[in-house]
C-alpha positions as CSV (number, residue, x, y, z in Angstrom):
1,M,-3.8,8.2,8.8
2,A,-5.4,5.2,10.4
3,F,-4.3,1.8,9.2
4,S,-6.2,-1.3,10.7
5,H,-6.2,-5.2,10.2
6,L,-9.4,-7.2,10.2
7,H,-8.3,-10.6,9.6
8,Q,-8.1,-10.8,5.6
9,H,-9.0,-7.3,5.2
10,I,-7.1,-4.1,5.7
11,V,-8.8,-0.7,6.4
12,I,-6.8,2.5,5.7
13,Q,-8.3,5.8,6.9
14,P,-6.6,8.8,5.3
15,Q,-7.0,12.0,7.2
16,N,-8.0,15.5,6.2
17,C,-6.8,15.6,2.6
18,L,-5.0,13.5,0.0
19,N,-2.5,15.8,-1.7
20,S,1.1,15.6,-2.7
21,Q,2.3,15.6,0.9
22,T,0.0,13.1,2.2
23,S,-0.3,11.0,-0.5
24,S,3.2,9.7,-0.1
25,I,2.3,8.4,3.2
26,L,-0.6,6.2,1.7
27,R,1.6,5.0,-1.1
28,Q,4.1,3.9,1.4
29,Q,1.3,2.1,3.5
30,L,-0.1,0.4,0.4
31,A,3.4,-0.7,-0.6
32,A,4.0,-2.0,3.0
33,I,0.8,-4.2,2.8
34,A,1.2,-5.5,-0.6
35,P,3.3,-8.8,0.0
36,D,0.7,-9.7,3.0
37,R,-1.7,-10.9,0.3
38,H,-4.9,-9.7,2.2
39,K,-7.9,-10.4,0.1
40,L,-9.7,-6.9,0.6
41,W,-8.1,-3.4,0.9
42,V,-10.5,-0.9,2.1
43,I,-9.8,2.8,1.7
44,D,-12.1,4.7,4.3
45,M,-12.6,8.2,3.2
46,T,-14.5,9.2,6.1
47,D,-12.3,12.0,7.4
48,V,-11.0,13.1,4.0
49,E,-12.3,16.5,2.9
50,F,-10.1,17.1,-0.1
51,I,-8.2,15.1,-2.9
52,D,-5.9,16.2,-5.5
53,S,-4.5,14.8,-8.5
54,S,-1.7,13.4,-6.4
55,G,-4.1,11.6,-4.1
56,L,-5.9,10.0,-7.0
57,C,-2.6,9.0,-8.7
58,T,-2.1,7.3,-5.5
59,L,-5.3,5.5,-5.2
60,V,-5.0,4.4,-8.8
61,G,-1.5,2.9,-8.0
62,G,-2.8,1.2,-5.2
63,L,-5.5,-0.3,-7.1
64,N,-3.0,-1.5,-9.6
65,I,-1.0,-3.1,-6.8
66,A,-3.8,-4.7,-5.2
67,R,-5.1,-6.2,-8.6
68,H,-1.4,-7.4,-9.3
69,Q,-1.5,-9.2,-5.9
70,G,-4.8,-10.7,-6.7
71,C,-6.7,-8.5,-4.0
72,R,-9.6,-6.5,-4.3
73,L,-9.4,-2.5,-3.2
74,V,-12.5,-0.8,-2.4
75,I,-13.3,3.0,-1.4
76,C,-16.0,4.1,1.1
77,N,-17.4,6.8,3.1
78,L,-16.8,9.7,0.3
79,S,-17.7,13.1,1.1
80,A,-19.9,15.0,-1.5
81,K,-17.0,17.2,-2.6
82,V,-14.5,14.2,-2.8
83,R,-17.4,12.0,-4.7
84,L,-17.6,14.7,-7.3
85,I,-13.8,14.7,-8.0
86,F,-14.2,11.1,-8.6
87,E,-17.3,11.6,-10.9
88,I,-15.5,14.5,-12.9
89,T,-12.5,12.3,-13.5
90,Q,-14.4,9.4,-14.1
91,L,-12.5,7.4,-11.5
92,D,-15.9,6.4,-10.0
93,Q,-16.1,3.8,-13.2
94,L,-12.8,2.4,-12.3
95,F,-13.1,1.9,-8.4
96,E,-15.8,0.1,-6.3
97,I,-17.1,2.8,-4.3
98,F,-19.5,2.0,-1.4
99,D,-21.5,4.5,0.7
100,S,-20.3,2.9,4.2
101,F,-17.9,0.5,5.7
102,D,-21.0,-1.6,6.7
103,Q,-22.0,-1.7,2.9
104,V,-18.5,-3.1,2.4
105,T,-18.6,-5.7,4.8
106,S,-22.0,-6.8,3.7
107,T,-21.1,-7.6,0.2
108,K,-19.5,-10.9,-0.7
109,I,-16.2,-10.6,0.9
110,P,-14.2,-13.0,3.2
111,A,-15.4,-13.3,6.7
112,N,-12.2,-12.5,8.5
113,A,-10.7,-9.1,8.2
114,R,-7.6,-7.2,9.4
115,L,-7.8,-3.5,10.8
116,I,-4.8,-1.1,10.8
117,C,-4.8,1.7,13.5
118,R,-5.0,5.4,13.3
119,S,-1.8,7.2,13.5
């Protein structure tokens, strides 16, 4: 799982799948960044091929943590399969979802960002 800091932004890049085993790592990373009060948390799903209910719950939990901290959590680069899961569960209505990281950074977001490196 990649974790990057870009000034006021955090970019997390989960790998392969978000399931009961891997979502715990994401949950820990989200909890670890919560005290830092970054303005924007980006979950870059480029390398995620599958997500199950555990992964979805972790993302919803992360969104709640971000909102509680006064931060914005967005998701980008969903594959067609993963996007379909978001649509079926109607979580596409809850999250801000962007087609690309560039699209995220071109929206009204603070200029400075923090990126967290791949693990």
